[in-house]
C-alpha positions in Angstrom: -11.1 -14.8 15.0 -9.9 -17.2 12.4 -8.4 -16.7 8.9 -9.7 -17.9 5.6 -6.7 -20.1 5.1 -7.3 -23.9 5.6 -4.8 -23.8 8.5 -5.6 -22.4 11.8 -2.7 -20.8 13.7 -3.0 -23.4 16.4 -2.0 -26.1 13.9 1.4 -24.4 13.6 3.7 -25.8 16.3 5.2 -22.4 17.0 1.8 -21.0 17.9 -0.1 -24.0 19.2 -0.2 -22.6 22.8 -1.1 -19.0 21.8 -4.4 -17.9 23.3 -7.0 -16.2 21.0 -6.8 -13.0 23.0 -3.0 -12.9 22.3 -3.5 -13.6 18.6 -6.0 -10.8 18.4 -3.7 -8.3 20.1 -1.8 -6.2 17.6 1.1 -5.7 20.0 1.5 -9.5 20.2 1.5 -9.6 16.4 4.2 -7.0 16.2 6.3 -8.7 18.9 6.1 -12.1 17.2 6.7 -11.1 13.6 8.8 -13.6 11.5 12.1 -12.0 11.0 14.6 -14.8 10.1 14.9 -17.8 7.8 14.8 -20.4 10.5 11.5 -19.1 12.0 10.0 -18.8 8.5 11.0 -22.4 7.7 9.2 -23.6 10.8 6.0 -21.8 9.7 6.0 -22.6 6.0 8.0 -25.8 5.9 10.5 -24.3 3.5 13.0 -26.7 1.8 16.6 -26.1 2.8 17.6 -24.4 -0.5 14.7 -21.9 -0.1 15.9 -21.2 3.5 19.4 -20.5 2.2 17.9 -18.2 -0.5 16.0 -16.2 2.2 19.2 -15.9 4.3 21.1 -14.5 1.3 18.5 -11.9 0.7 18.4 -10.9 4.4 22.0 -9.9 4.2 20.8 -6.8 2.3 17.0 -6.4 2.9 15.2 -7.2 6.2 12.1 -9.3 6.5 9.2 -9.0 8.9 5.9 -10.9 8.5 3.1 -10.8 11.0 1.8 -14.2 12.1 -1.7 -13.2 10.9 -0.4 -12.5 7.3 1.8 -15.6 7.3 -1.4 -17.7 7.9 -2.8 -16.4 4.6 -0.1 -18.2 2.7 -0.8 -21.5 1.1 2.4 -23.4 1.9 1.7 -25.9 -0.9 1.7 -23.3 -3.6 5.2 -22.1 -4.5 3.7 -19.1 -6.4 1.3 -18.1 -3.7 0.5 -14.4 -4.2 0.7 -13.6 -0.4 4.0 -15.5 -0.1 5.5 -13.6 -3.0 4.8 -10.3 -1.3 6.1 -11.3 2.1 9.0 -13.8 1.6 12.4 -12.7 0.3 13.8 -14.2 -2.8 17.3 -14.2 -4.4 15.8 -12.1 -7.3 16.0 -9.1 -5.0 19.8 -9.2 -5.1 19.7 -8.7 -8.9 20.2 -5.0 -9.8 18.5 -4.2 -13.1 19.8 -1.6 -15.6 16.9 0.7 -14.7 16.9 0.2 -11.0 17.3 3.3 -8.8 17.9 3.7 -5.0 15.4 6.6 -4.8 13.3 6.3 -8.0 10.9 9.1 -7.1 13.7 11.5 -6.0 12.0 12.0 -2.6 15.3 13.1 -1.1 15.6 15.9 -3.7 12.1 17.1 -2.7 12.8 16.9 1.0 13.2 20.4 2.6 13.8 18.8 6.0 14.1 15.3 7.3 10.6 13.7 7.3 9.0 15.9 4.7 8.6 15.4 1.0 7.1 18.4 -0.7 6.5 17.6 -4.4 3.0 18.9 -5.1 2.1 22.5 -4.5 -0.7 22.1 -1.9 0.3 18.9 -0.1 3.2 17.2 1.6 4.2 13.7 2.7 5.2 13.4 6.3 7.3 10.3 7.0 6.9 9.6 10.7 8.6 6.2 11.0 10.7 3.6 9.1 8.9 0.8 10.8 6.2 -1.5 9.2 4.2 -4.4 10.5 5.4 -6.2 7.4 8.1 -5.3 4.9 6.6 -5.8 1.5 9.1 -7.2 -1.0 8.0 -4.7 -3.6 8.4 -1.6 -1.4 9.4 1.5 -3.3 11.0 3.1 -0.1 13.1 0.1 0.7 16.3 2.2 0.9 14.8 3.5 4.2 12.0 1.3 5.4 13.2 -1.7 7.4 16.8 -0.4 7.5 16.0 0.6 11.0 12.9 0.8 13.2 13.4 4.4 14.1 10.7 6.9 14.7 10.8 10.5 13.6 12.4 12.2 16.7 10.6 14.8 18.7 13.1 17.5 17.4 12.5 16.5 13.8 8.8 16.2 14.3 8.9 19.8 15.5 10.9 20.8 12.4 8.4 19.1 10.1 5.4 20.8 11.8 7.2 24.2 11.7 7.7 23.7 7.9 4.1 22.9 7.3 3.0 25.8 9.5 5.2 28.2 7.6 3.8 27.2 4.2 0.1 28.3 4.0 -0.2 26.7 0.6 -0.2 23.3 2.2 -3.8 22.1 2.7 -3.3 18.3 2.7 -0.8 16.2 4.8 -0.3 12.5 4.1 1.1 10.8 7.2 3.2 7.8 6.0 6.5 6.0 6.6 6.9 3.1 7.1 3.5 2.6 8.5 2.2 5.2 10.9 -0.2 2.8 12.6 2.7 1.0 14.1 3.0 4.0 16.4 1.2 4.0 19.7 -2.2 5.8 19.8 -0.7 8.5 22.0 2.3 9.2 19.6 0.1 9.2 16.6 -2.5 11.5 18.3 0.2 14.0 19.2 1.2 14.4 15.5 -2.4 14.5 14.3 -3.5 17.0 17.0 -0.6 19.3 16.2 -1.4 19.1 12.5 -5.1 19.9 13.1 -4.0 23.0 15.1 -2.5 24.4 11.9 -5.3 26.5 10.4 -4.5 25.9 6.7 -4.3 22.1 7.0 -7.7 21.0 5.8 -7.2 17.3 5.2 -5.1 14.7 7.1 -4.6 11.4 5.4 -3.0 8.2 6.7 -1.2 5.7 4.5 -1.2 2.3 6.1 -1.2 -1.4 5.3 -2.2 -2.6 8.7 -5.8 -3.4 7.7 -4.3 -5.9 5.3 -1.4 -7.4 7.2 -2.5 -6.8 10.8 -6.2 -5.9 11.0 -6.3 -6.2 14.7 -4.5 -2.9 14.9 -7.8 -1.2 14.0 -9.1 -1.0 17.6 -12.0 0.9 19.1 -9.5 3.1 21.0 -7.6 4.0 17.8 -10.9 5.0 16.0 -12.2 6.9 18.9 -9.0 9.0 18.8 -9.1 9.5 15.0 -12.7 10.6 15.0 -11.7 13.7 17.1 -9.7 15.1 14.2 -12.0 14.8 11.1 -11.7 15.1 8.2 -9.4 12.1 8.4 -8.9 9.9 5.3 -7.1 6.5 5.1 -5.5 4.9 2.1 -4.6 1.2 2.4 -2.9 -1.3 0.1 -4.7 -4.5 -0.9 -3.0 -6.2 -3.9 -4.8 -9.5 -4.2 -8.3 -10.9 -3.4 -6.6 -13.5 -1.1 -5.9 -10.6 1.3 -9.6 -9.8 1.8 -10.5 -11.9 4.8 -13.2 -11.7 7.4 -10.6 -10.0 9.6 -9.5 -7.4 7.1 -13.1 -6.8 6.0 -14.1 -6.2 9.6 -11.2 -3.8 10.1 -12.3 -1.8 7.0 -15.9 -1.8 8.2 -14.9 -0.4 11.6 -12.9 2.4 9.8 -15.8 3.3 7.5 -18.3 3.2 10.4 -16.0 5.8 12.2 -16.7 8.2 9.3 -13.3 7.7 7.7 -13.3 7.3 3.9 -11.1 4.5 2.7 -9.2 4.3 -0.5 -6.9 1.6 -1.9 -3.7 1.9 -3.7 -2.6 -1.4 -5.4 0.6 -2.1 -7.3 0.6 -4.0 -10.5 2.9 -7.0 -9.7 4.0 -9.6 -12.1 3.0 -13.1 -11.0 0.7 -11.8 -8.3 -2.1 -9.7 -9.9 -1.1 -8.9 -13.5 -4.3 -10.2 -15.1 -7.6 -8.6 -15.6 -9.7 -11.3 -13.8 -7.7 -11.1 -10.6 -7.9 -7.4 -10.5 -11.6 -7.3 -11.3 -12.2 -9.6 -8.4 -10.0 -7.5 -6.1 -11.7 -4.2 -7.0 -15.3 -5.5 -6.8 -14.6 -7.1 -3.4 -13.0 -3.9 -2.2 -16.1 -2.0 -3.0 -18.1 -4.6 -1.2 -16.1 -3.9 2.0 -16.5 -0.1 1.5 -13.0 0.6 0.2 -12.7 2.7 -3.0 -10.1 1.5 -5.5 -8.0 4.7 -6.0 -4.8 4.0 -7.8 -3.2 1.1 -9.6 0.5 1.8 -9.7 3.0 0.7 -12.3 5.7 -0.9 -10.2 8.4 1.6 -9.4 12.1 1.3 -10.3 13.4 0.6 -6.8 16.5 -1.6 -6.6 15.9 -5.3 -6.5 12.2 -5.4 -7.5 12.6 -5.7 -11.2 11.1 -9.2 -11.1 7.8 -7.7 -10.1 7.6 -5.2 -12.9 5.4 -5.7 -16.0 5.6 -3.7 -19.2 3.5 -0.5 -19.2 1.6 -1.9 -22.3 0.5 -4.8 -20.2 -1.0 -2.5 -17.5 -2.8 -0.4 -20.2 -4.2 -3.6 -21.7 -5.4 -4.8 -18.3 -7.2 -1.6 -17.6 -8.9 -1.8 -21.1 -10.2 -5.2 -20.1 -11.6 -3.9 -16.8 -13.2 -0.5 -17.7 -16.8 -1.0 -18.7 -17.0 -4.5 -17.4 -17.3 -3.5 -13.7 -18.8 -0.4 -12.1 -16.9 2.7 -13.0 -16.2 3.8 -9.4 -14.5 0.4 -8.8 -11.9 1.1 -11.5 -8.8 2.8 -10.2 -6.6 5.2 -12.1 -3.6 3.5 -13.6 -0.6 5.7 -12.9 3.2 5.9 -13.2 4.9 7.7 -10.4 7.3 9.3 -12.7 11.1 8.7 -12.0 12.9 11.9 -11.0 10.0 13.3 -9.0 7.5 14.1 -11.7 4.6 12.9 -9.7 1.8 10.5 -10.6 0.9 10.5 -14.3 -2.3 8.8 -15.4 -1.8 6.2 -18.1 -4.6 4.4 -19.9 -6.1 3.1 -23.1 -6.6 5.6 -25.8 -10.4 6.1 -26.3 -10.1 9.3 -28.5 -9.6 8.4 -32.1 -9.9 11.9 -33.5 -10.6 15.4 -32.1 -11.1 18.5 -34.2 -13.2 21.6 -34.1 -16.3 19.8 -35.5 -16.4 16.5 -33.6 -14.7 14.0 -31.4 -14.5 10.4 -32.6 -14.3 7.9 -29.8 -14.3 4.2 -29.2 -16.0 2.6 -26.2 -15.0 -0.3 -24.0 -16.2 -2.8 -26.6 -14.2 -1.1 -29.4 -17.3 0.4 -31.1 -16.9 3.9 -32.6 -19.1 6.9 -31.7 -19.1 10.6 -32.6 -20.0 13.6 -30.5 -20.3 17.2 -32.0 -17.6 19.6 -30.8 -19.2 22.7 -32.4 -20.8 25.3 -30.0 -24.2 26.5 -31.1 -24.6 30.3 -31.4 
């Protein structure tokens, strides 16, 4: 397989002797992630001052970039949207006045290590702190990448016991870190035990591997997952540049296995904060059978303030998208409320007036329409 970038991996000195079967092996990709400034410089030809900047940032936040994802970067573009998501910058060391270590108060809603129970009928199960790539805008950066630890067997047992003892829980989202960095056997053990709990109806997996390491989506993985339907997968494309033949094929394999795919993007300044970029992203996602689900306002995690836009900008972008592409391609713009308030939909105001007689509305073009609100009889 090859990437859509103008460079082929064999043109990079570091990888010139890598065989195609190695490149296409997700374990090789994990083992050969770019983790330090010197390795990054060899791949991207960084100037010395940029290398020093990366080194400064790595004193606080780790880096890991899969070789596959690194090859999506245009090394001639200092503002490349893939590079900005993968390569540390000194801006991450700036702590803004609104920054928080745990902006969603996940620790407060954690009844036991590995479980976040914020909503009545569903829980988040954090099975690893490990990711294929550490996104620079990660909301859980206080945990993810700090170590590569898995949820221990004892703590896994504790999480499953908690879910089993709460019959109101019908939906479990397996996340982390990225659960698809686990082996098939380890992941199956968790999913099988969840499926054995009678009141768990839906199991979801949150993963970015189709984007940053699509070779992880193997036939063996999908054969295993199909045994435990209904399984849902949410992934995380932020920019059209990430939709490649490889990531498209990975999503096609997932969909062909009967697993619905949703996408959760983050609105990121300098990366995707314009309507045309997002319209392209969302329509291309639909083309590869991935439903745009959420567009998040960037969270208040420490060191990612340079990625945040104003909320007004996000509302304006949604107004420029809705009505101009298919409705099912438009995600819900949400703020995951600080303090653990959960996801709150935010959007343009289409209702101009609402009373007992009528509702006055404007449409996506700004035209006004009336609909009666009186009930006959």
